[in-house]
N, C-alpha and C positions, 0 to 999 in steps of 0.2 A: 739282251736277254730279258725274259719276262720277270717283272718284279715279284710276281706270285711264286715263281720257281725259286728265286733267290731267298724269298721269305721262308719257303719250305726247307731250304738248306739250313737257314739260321735255326729253325725249330728242331731239325734233326740233330744239329750239333749240340744244342742245349740238352736234348734228351740223352745224348752220349755222356755229357758231363754229369747229368743227374744219375745215370747208371753207375759211373765211377764213384760218385758221392755215396750212393746207397751201399756199395760194397765196402768202402773204406770207413764209413762212419758207424758201422754196427758196434754196439757196446762202447760207444764213445762217451766220455764224461768231461768234466771241466778241464782236467789235465790234458786230455786229448785235444780239446779246443784251443787251450792257451799255448801248449808247447809240445803237442804231438806225442805225449807220454815219454818224451826224451828218448825216442827210439827211431827217429827218421834216418833213412839211408843217405849218407853224405853225397853220393853220386846223383841220386834223384834230387836232392835239395839243390845242388850246384846247377844242374841242368834246368830245373824249374825256375830258379831265381834269374835265369837269363831273361825269361819272358816277363818276370816282375820288374826287373831293372829296366828293360827296354820299353815296354808298354806301347800303347797306341800312339803316344806323342813321338816316340822314336820312329815308329813304323811309317808315319806320315810326315812329320815335321823335319826329321833329319835329311831325307832325300830332297824334300821341298826347299830346304834352306841352302842347297848347293848353288842355286841360281844367284843368290845374294852374297854368300860367304865362301863359295867354292868348297874345298875340303878343309876349311878352317876348323871345323868341329874336331878334327884329329888332334889339334893342339890340347883340347880339353881331355881327349882320350889318353894322351900321354900322361897327363896328371892323374887320371883315374888309376893307372897301373900303380903309381906310387901310393895313392890313397888306400887301395885294397891291401897292399903289403903292410901298411901301417895298421889297418884294422885287424889283419890276421895276427900280427905279432905284438901289438900293444893293447888293443881293446879286448880281443877274445880271451887271452889268458886271465884278464881281470874278471870278465863275466863268468867264466867257468870256475875260477877260484871262489867267487862268492855264491855260486850256484843260483844264479838269478833266473827268475821267470820274467819279470819286467826289468829291463836294463836300467830304468830310472830309479830302482831301489838302491843302486850304488850311490846316487846323490843323497838319499836319505841317510845311509850308513856313514857317508863321508862328510856331508855338509849340513844336513838337517832337513826337517820336514818341508819347510817352505821352498827349499831348493828342489827337493824331490817333486813337489807339486808343480812348481814352475816349469821344471823340465818336462814332466808329463803333459802339462797344459800346452806348452809350445809344440810338443810332438803332435798332440791332437789337432791343433790349428794347422800345423804344417801339412800333415797327412790329409786332413780334410780338404784343404785348398788344392794341394798337388794332385791328389787322386781324382777329385771331381773335375779339375781342369783336363786331365787325361781322358776321363770318361766322356766329358762333353765333346772332345775332339772326335772320338770315334763314333759316338751316337749321332753327331751332326752329319757325319759322312754316310752312315747307314740310312739316316733320314733322307738324305739327298738322292741316294742311288736306289733305294727300295720303297721306303714307306711314304714319302710325299705323294708318289703316284698311286698309292693305295688309299690315300685320304686319311692316314693315321697322323694325328698331331704329335709334335715333338715331345710334349710332356707325357703323353701316353707311351711313346717309345721308351723314354727314360724310366718311367714307372715299371713297365713290363720287364725291362732288362735288369733293374734292381731287384724285382721279384724273383727272376730266374737266379740271380746270384745268391739271394737269401735262401732259396730252396736247396742249393747244394752246399752252402757253408753253415747252415743253421745249426746242425748237430755236430758235425765232425771238426769244424774249424781247421786248425793247422794240419791235423792228421789227414784230412781230405785234400787240403789245398796243395800239399807236397805232391800228390798224385795228379790232381787236375792241372796244376801248373806245368808239370812234365809233358802231359798231353798237349797243352796249348802252346808250349814253347816249340814242340816238334812241328805243329801245324804252321806256326808263324815263320819258322826258319825255312820250311819247305816252300812256303809262299814267296819268301824273299828270293831264294835261289832260283825258283821257277820263273819269277818275273825277270830276273837278270838274264836268264838263258833266252827267254822269248824276245826280250828287247834286242839282245845281241843278234838274234836270228833275223828280226825285222830290219835291223840296220845293216845286216850283211857284213858284220865286223867280227874280228877276233878280239880277245881281251887286250893285247898290245895295240891293235889298231884303234880301239875305242879310247884307250888311255892317251894315245897320241892326239886324237881328235879333241879330247877334253883339254889337254895341255894347250893346244893351239887356240882354244876359245877361252882360256883362263879359268876353266872349271876345276882343275886339279890342284890349284895353289893351296898349300897348307899353312905356311907361316906368314904372319903379319908382323912387319918389323917397325912400324910406326908406334913409337913409345906412347904417344898421346891417345892412340886409338883404344877403345874398349876391348878390341880383339888382339892387342899386342901379345905376342906368343908367350912371353914369360908370365904375364898376368893370367893367361888362359891355362897354362900348365899348372901353375900353383893353385889357381882357383879350382881346377879339375880335381886335384888331390884333396882339397878341403871339402869339395862337394861330396866326394865318396866318404870321407871321414865322418861327415855329418849325416848325409842322407842315407848312408848305409850303416856305418859304425855306431851312430847315435840315434838310429831310427828303429823303433820297436818292431815295425813290420818286417824289415829285413833281418834284424837280429833274432826275432822270434823263430824264424825258420832255421837260421844258422845255429842257434844254441839248442835247437831241438835234436841235433845230432848228438850221439851218446858221448863221444870223447872230444877233447880239445884238438888232438892231432887230426882227427877226421874232419872237424869243423874247419880247421885251417886249410886242409886239402880242398874242402868244398870251395872256400873263397878264392884260392889260387887257381883252381880249375875254372871257376866262374870268370876270373880276370882273363885268362887265356882265350876263352871262348868269346867273351865280349869284344876283345880286340879285333878278332876275325870278323865277327858279326857287324860291328859298327863300321868297320872299313867297307864291308860289303854294302851297307846301307848308303854310304857316301858314293860308292861306285854306282849303285843303282840310281842315285840322284843325278849323277853325271850323265848316265844313259838316258834318263827321262828328259833332260835338257837338250841332249843331242837329238832325240826323237821328236820332241814337241814341234820344232819348226817344220820338219818333214811331214808331220801329220796335220799341220795347221792348228795345233793346240796353242792357245794364248794364255792358259791358266799358269799361275806361278805359286810359290809358297806351298801351303798345306793342300792346295787344290789340284796341283799338277799330277800327282800319282793317281788318284781316283779318276781324273779327267782322261788320262792316257789310257788306263786299263779298261774302264767301263765304256769308253767311246771309240776305241780303236784296236783293241786286242781281241783275240777269239774268245768264244764263250767259255772254253776250258780254263783259260787264264782268268777270266772274270770270276768263275767259281772258286779257283785257288786263291785269288785276291780276297774274296769275300770271307772265306774260312780263315785265312791268315789275319785279316782285319779283326774278325770276331775273337780270334785267339789272342790278339794284342789287347783287345778290350777287357776281357774278363780278368786277367791277372792284375790289371791296374786298379781294379775295384774290389775283387774278392779278398785278396790279402789285406788291403787297406781297411775294409769294414771289420774283418776279423781282428786285426792288430788294434784298431781304435777301440773295439769292444773289449779286448783284453786289457789295454792300458787304462781305460775308464773304470772298468770293474776292479782291477787290482790296485791302480795307483790313486784314483780319486775316491772310489767307494770303499776301498780296502776289503774286498770280498774275501781274501785269504785270511784276514785277521778277525773276521766277523765270527765270533763263537755263538752269537745269538741266532744264527741261521743254520738250518739243516742243509745237507748237500742238495736236496731237491729244491729247497728255496733259493739257494745260490744259483742253480741252473735256470730257474725261472727268472731270476733277476738278470742273469747274463743274456737271456733271450730277449727280454724287454729292451735292454741296452742295445742289442744287435739291431732290433727293429727301429729304435730311435735314430741310430746312425744312418740307416737306409733312408729315413725321412730327411735328415739333414743333407744327404747326398743329392736327393731329388731337388731340394731347395736351391743348393749351390750350383748345380748343373744348369738350372734355369737362369741363374744369375749370369753365368758365363755365356749363355745363349744371348742374353741381352747385350753383353759387352762385345761378343763376336770379333775377337782379335784374330788377325790373319795368320799369325805364327805362334802357336801355343807353346812350343818348346822354349821360346824366349820368355813368355809369361811364367812358365813353370820354374825356370831357373831364377828369375827375378824374385818370385815369391819365396823361393828357398833361401835367398840371401837375407831376407828379412826375418823369416821364422826359424831357420836353423841356426842363425848367429848366436842367439841366447844359449842354445844347447852346447855349441862349440865353447862359449865362454865358461859355462858351468863345469863341463867335463874337464876343460883345460885347467881351471882353477883347482879342482879337486885333485887332479893327477900331478900337477906341477908345483904345488905349494903344500905346506904343512900348517896352514893357518885355519882358524875357525871363523865362522861368519856370524854377524848379528842377523839371526835367521829371519826375523820379521821384516827386514828391509830388503831382502832378496828380490821379491816381486817388483819393487820400484825400479831396481837396477835393470832387470830383464825386460821390462816394458819400456823403460826410458831409452835404452840403447837403440832399438829399432826406430823410435821417434827421431832421435838425433840423426840416424842414418838417412831417414826420409828427408829431413831438413837439409842435410849435406848434399844429397842427390839433387834436390830441387834447386838449390842455390850454387851448384858446382860451377856454373859458368862464371859467377862473380868471385867464388872462393878459390877455384883451381885453374882459372885461365883456360887454356886450350885443352888441358888434360880432361879426359872423360872417364868416369867410373864405369867399370864393367862388373864381371863376376867377383872381383876382389871386394866388393861391398860386403860379401859374406864374412870375409876376414876382418874387415873394419868393424863390423857389428860384433864379432866375437871378441875383438880386442877391447872395444868399449865396455862390453859386459865384464871381461876379466878385470879391467881397471876399476870399474865400479865396485865389483866384489872385493877387490883388494882394499878399496877405500872404506868398506864397512867390515873389514876383517880385523882380527887381533891374534896374537900369538896363542897357540894351542895350549890348553892346560895339560900338565904332565900326565894326569890320569887317563887322558884320551889318546895318548900318543900311540899305544899299541893298536887300538882300533883303527886309527888313521893309516898306520903302516900297512895293516892287512887289507884295507879298502883301496888305498891309493897306490 
């Protein structure tokens, strides 16, 4: 199919998003941007969060990883279910009780200003790295299938896409994203199921036939029983639960949308609905991956990993499927960046700049400050995407989960200490603990062959990181003064 036609489809899709943004952002203010005026519909939030949770990394990397790991990702998915239940019934009641706009304000109330700033700082680092890794993956594919042939350089593609995202999030923020994410999730899921249907047709198989073929080739294996393996099933399940607990429950981007729902009960329904939909969708992505690896030898496709899905679709399937794939891919791209830039802007303005506490600024001045921060994060996104381009890792889902282990571990330790103890901290020492623990984890991982023998660290590194932070915080803590007991009880 002509790259020029595919490019025209990309522009048309963006114009649709811009139209949605124009309708939803009228009369928007800072509260609209930060928390959607606390009036978001829980069903829209739940459905739209599917797209945010999955992102381009899931759309491309999860099917691609089936060739190496079969259906092993389902082990992590089992853990996800436990994690979402914990977020719904442990963290959400706390956030609603304190009426938070930034969830890291809990750390300020419970542990102190340095804990608050450390938590917000690690969120900013985590979301910057994770979102730009996801953005790089999809931009790289768009570059390969459309823009290289048009002579457009990679940096220009990234700059234009970030400009598009800024245009439809600049004013409305969360109020707009709730609606645009719903549209994008719909397109992405339609693309997923359409590709599954076409591949089944091309292979001449029914679903049971294809599952039998996958089983005979070892593509449908789920559980790894080798204890020393990084993919040992118990490690993956427990790690999956903690990934959701941190990357959803302690992540401002995900919680910003969730707590924009008016009541706690509706917010919990949002998360439980999201969980049920994610199970179906992620298993469908694994099934799609199996179909790709069944079809690839038939079509003479040698690509593997992140490259197999676009190679099969763009090289061997009809033009209609190529258009559907492109729209689904774009739909996977935007939610991984728009919500991240919005959440990073919110966290930096509220947690680092203290915009809500600033009495020296008018509302108009606060809006101008927020917009400048928004532009600044777009610039950082461009810089980091170019860095991932230089690294060019063949499986970005692995990179994203590894980054999460290092950057979300301190958040896990901080929240766990606040909720599980009644001790106070020597506040100025907290940053040393939260920075030191990831460094120790890096040293442990680098020397694991000498320290752990045949055992190999996997996603449990996130928990190790959190435990180190918790232990370090305990070491710099002391018994709480009686005068602060009531405040701690209400916060924790």
